[in-house]
C-alpha positions as CSV (number, residue, x, y, z in Angstrom):
1,M,-1.9,-17.8,8.5
2,T,-3.3,-18.5,5.1
3,S,-1.2,-17.2,2.2
4,I,-3.2,-14.9,-0.1
5,A,-0.4,-13.9,-2.5
6,S,3.3,-14.6,-3.0
7,L,6.3,-13.8,-5.3
8,N,8.5,-16.8,-5.7
9,S,12.1,-16.0,-7.0
10,V,10.7,-13.5,-9.4
11,E,12.9,-11.5,-11.8
12,V,11.9,-8.6,-14.0
13,D,14.0,-7.5,-16.9
14,Y,13.3,-4.4,-19.0
15,P,14.9,-4.0,-22.5
16,A,16.2,-0.5,-21.9
17,R,17.6,-0.9,-18.4
18,G,18.2,-4.6,-17.8
19,R,17.3,-6.3,-14.5
20,A,15.0,-4.2,-12.4
21,L,14.0,-6.8,-9.7
22,G,15.2,-10.0,-8.3
23,P,15.5,-12.7,-7.6
24,F,13.0,-11.7,-5.0
25,S,10.5,-13.6,-2.9
26,I,7.8,-12.6,-0.5
27,N,4.8,-14.3,1.0
28,L,1.7,-12.3,2.0
29,A,-0.7,-13.8,4.6
30,S,-4.4,-13.0,4.7
31,G,-4.9,-9.9,6.9
32,E,-1.2,-9.2,7.2
33,I,0.3,-5.7,6.9
34,V,3.7,-5.7,5.2
35,A,5.9,-2.7,4.4
36,L,8.5,-2.8,1.6
37,V,11.4,-0.4,2.2
38,G,14.4,0.2,-0.1
39,P,16.4,2.8,-2.0
40,S,14.9,4.5,-5.0
41,G,14.8,2.3,-8.1
42,C,15.2,-1.0,-6.3
43,G,12.0,-2.4,-7.7
44,K,9.5,-1.8,-4.8
45,S,6.8,-0.6,-7.2
46,T,7.6,-3.4,-9.6
47,A,7.0,-5.9,-6.9
48,L,3.7,-4.2,-6.1
49,R,2.6,-4.4,-9.8
50,L,3.4,-8.1,-9.8
51,L,1.3,-8.7,-6.7
52,A,-1.5,-6.6,-8.3
53,G,-1.4,-8.7,-11.5
54,L,-0.6,-5.6,-13.5
55,E,2.7,-7.0,-14.7
56,S,4.2,-10.5,-15.3
57,P,7.7,-11.6,-14.2
58,T,10.4,-12.4,-16.7
59,R,11.2,-15.4,-14.5
60,G,9.8,-16.8,-11.4
61,E,6.2,-17.3,-10.2
62,V,3.4,-15.1,-8.9
63,Q,0.7,-16.9,-6.9
64,R,-2.6,-15.2,-5.9
65,T,-5.7,-16.6,-4.3
66,A,-7.6,-13.3,-4.5
67,A,-10.2,-13.4,-7.3
68,R,-10.7,-10.8,-10.0
69,G,-11.8,-7.5,-8.4
70,E,-10.5,-8.4,-5.0
71,T,-7.3,-6.4,-5.2
72,A,-7.2,-2.6,-5.0
73,V,-4.2,-0.3,-5.6
74,V,-3.6,3.2,-4.3
75,F,-0.8,5.1,-6.1
76,Q,1.4,8.1,-4.9
77,A,-0.9,10.4,-6.9
78,A,-4.6,10.3,-6.1
79,T,-5.4,9.6,-9.8
80,L,-9.0,10.9,-9.5
81,A,-10.9,11.8,-12.7
82,P,-10.9,15.6,-12.6
83,W,-14.3,15.9,-14.3
84,M,-16.1,13.7,-11.8
85,S,-17.3,14.4,-8.3
86,A,-15.7,12.6,-5.3
87,S,-18.7,10.4,-5.0
88,A,-18.6,9.5,-8.7
89,N,-14.9,8.7,-8.5
90,V,-15.4,6.4,-5.6
91,A,-18.4,4.7,-7.2
92,L,-16.5,4.1,-10.5
93,P,-15.0,0.6,-9.7
94,L,-18.4,-0.6,-8.5
95,E,-20.1,0.7,-11.7
96,L,-17.4,-0.9,-13.8
97,A,-18.1,-4.2,-12.0
98,G,-21.8,-3.9,-12.9
99,V,-23.3,-2.6,-9.7
100,N,-26.3,-0.4,-10.4
101,R,-25.9,3.3,-10.0
102,T,-28.2,3.7,-7.0
103,E,-26.3,1.1,-4.9
104,S,-22.8,2.1,-6.1
105,R,-23.4,5.8,-5.2
106,A,-24.8,4.8,-1.8
107,R,-21.8,2.6,-1.1
108,A,-19.5,5.5,-2.3
109,R,-21.1,7.9,0.1
110,A,-20.6,5.4,2.9
111,A,-16.9,4.9,1.9
112,L,-16.3,8.6,1.8
113,A,-17.8,8.9,5.3
114,R,-15.5,6.2,6.6
115,V,-12.4,8.2,5.5
116,G,-13.7,11.4,7.0
117,L,-15.1,13.0,3.8
118,A,-18.8,13.1,4.6
119,G,-20.2,16.3,3.1
120,A,-17.6,16.3,0.3
121,E,-19.4,14.0,-2.0
122,A,-20.1,16.6,-4.7
123,A,-16.6,18.2,-4.6
124,R,-14.4,17.9,-7.7
125,P,-10.7,16.8,-7.2
126,A,-9.5,20.3,-7.8
127,Q,-11.6,21.4,-4.8
128,L,-9.9,18.9,-2.5
129,S,-6.7,19.4,-0.6
130,G,-3.9,16.9,-1.1
131,G,-4.9,15.0,2.0
132,M,-8.5,15.0,1.1
133,A,-7.8,13.7,-2.4
134,M,-5.7,10.9,-1.0
135,R,-8.6,10.0,1.4
136,A,-10.9,9.9,-1.6
137,S,-8.5,7.6,-3.4
138,L,-8.4,5.4,-0.3
139,A,-12.3,5.4,-0.2
140,R,-12.3,4.3,-3.9
141,A,-9.9,1.4,-3.1
142,L,-11.9,0.3,0.0
143,V,-15.4,0.6,-1.5
144,T,-15.0,-2.9,-3.1
145,E,-13.9,-4.4,0.2
146,P,-10.7,-5.9,-1.3
147,K,-8.9,-8.8,0.1
148,I,-5.6,-7.3,-0.9
149,L,-4.8,-3.5,-0.6
150,L,-1.6,-2.3,-2.3
151,L,-0.3,1.1,-1.3
152,D,2.5,2.6,-3.5
153,E,3.9,5.5,-1.4
154,P,0.5,7.1,-1.1
155,F,1.6,9.7,1.5
156,A,4.9,10.7,-0.1
157,A,3.7,14.1,-1.4
158,L,2.0,15.1,1.8
159,D,3.2,17.1,4.8
160,E,4.2,15.2,7.9
161,I,1.1,16.0,10.0
162,T,-1.2,14.8,7.2
163,R,0.7,11.7,6.4
164,R,0.7,10.7,10.1
165,A,-3.0,11.2,10.3
166,L,-3.6,9.2,7.2
167,A,-1.4,6.4,8.5
168,D,-3.7,6.2,11.6
169,D,-6.7,6.3,9.3
170,V,-5.5,3.4,7.2
171,L,-4.8,1.2,10.3
172,T,-8.3,2.0,11.7
173,L,-9.9,1.2,8.4
174,W,-7.9,-2.1,8.3
175,T,-9.6,-3.2,11.5
176,E,-13.0,-3.2,9.8
177,T,-12.4,-5.7,7.0
178,R,-8.7,-6.7,7.6
179,P,-7.4,-6.9,4.0
180,A,-3.9,-8.0,3.5
181,I,-1.9,-4.8,2.9
182,V,1.5,-4.2,1.2
183,F,2.7,-0.7,1.9
184,V,5.6,0.7,-0.2
185,T,7.6,3.6,1.4
186,H,11.0,5.2,1.7
187,N,10.3,6.2,5.2
188,V,11.6,3.7,7.8
189,E,9.6,5.1,10.7
190,E,6.5,5.1,8.6
191,A,7.1,1.5,7.7
192,V,7.6,0.4,11.3
193,Y,4.5,2.3,12.4
194,M,2.2,0.9,9.7
195,A,3.4,-2.7,9.4
196,S,3.5,-5.9,11.3
197,R,6.5,-6.9,9.1
198,V,9.0,-4.8,7.3
199,V,10.8,-6.3,4.3
200,V,14.0,-4.4,3.3
201,M,15.2,-4.5,-0.3
202,T,18.7,-4.0,-1.7
203,G,19.5,-1.5,-4.4
204,A,18.6,-2.5,-8.0
205,P,18.0,-5.1,-8.9
206,G,16.0,-5.4,-5.7
207,R,16.5,-8.5,-3.6
208,S,15.6,-9.2,0.0
209,A,18.1,-7.7,2.5
210,G,16.2,-9.0,5.6
211,E,13.0,-8.5,7.4
212,T,11.8,-7.3,10.8
213,S,8.7,-8.3,12.7
214,I,6.9,-5.4,14.6
215,E,5.0,-6.3,17.7
216,G,2.3,-4.1,19.2
217,P,-1.4,-3.4,18.8
218,V,-3.1,-2.1,15.6
219,P,-4.2,0.6,15.4
220,R,-1.1,2.0,17.2
221,P,-1.8,3.5,20.6
222,D,-0.9,7.2,21.4
223,G,2.8,7.5,22.1
224,F,3.8,4.4,20.2
225,R,6.5,6.2,18.3
226,T,8.2,7.0,21.6
227,T,8.4,3.5,22.9
228,A,11.5,1.4,23.1
229,L,9.8,-1.3,20.9
230,F,9.3,1.3,18.1
231,R,12.8,2.7,18.3
232,D,14.4,-0.7,18.4
233,A,12.5,-1.8,15.4
234,V,13.4,1.4,13.5
235,E,17.1,0.7,14.3
236,A,16.8,-2.9,13.1
237,V,15.2,-1.9,9.9
238,S,17.7,0.8,9.3
239,A,20.6,-1.7,9.9
240,N,19.1,-4.0,7.3
241,L,18.7,-1.1,4.9
242,G,22.4,-0.1,5.4
243,R,23.5,-3.7,4.7
244,G,21.3,-3.9,1.7
245,M,22.7,-0.7,0.2
246,A,26.2,-1.9,0.9
247,A,25.6,-5.2,-0.8
248,A,24.3,-3.5,-3.9
249,A,27.3,-1.1,-4.1
């Protein structure tokens, strides 16, 4: 598969806290879904910012083939502008890119419908539940049809039922345009369910502690979490995580 982005032996140092990441390497293939798992503070979000082009490494190399505007990021908080409607929030990246208002709003409405928010176009963020706000944030990320979609613990603040429903939604949406996805999470089962490959990071400064490939169809079929394939993958990732935490101790 064609590489769309990679981190090559990157290291990130911060003046106040020293080394936060690395050396760390990862290659992201076009259309691939990769989960990053590791303990708090290991540099998962830092790696995501490097892939997004929001930060530069202290050492090492970041390579990206995606052009400007072809990467979208969804953060843990929905980060919607509170004074704007759901439709206006979703249309914003298109309007900033120069798309005319009529087209951008039409595409925003279509994106909201894709994530199950048809009829909520005029709602302000304060009128949306946590799950609905995250759906709107996903719609805003997907409206530009990005080649790379970066998800930084987007479901962490949601209840288990909502986060499982949104995980299925993301995988269904992925089948439409097949962007490369990097999904950051603390939840091993969520990582195995979402990704075709799970990369485990050690404690800070984050390095690779191993990776596990996950077989099976996407979107996941009903009952996938009860299969031996799923449970074996969860155990393999958990073992890598245990080794990674021990190595950092």
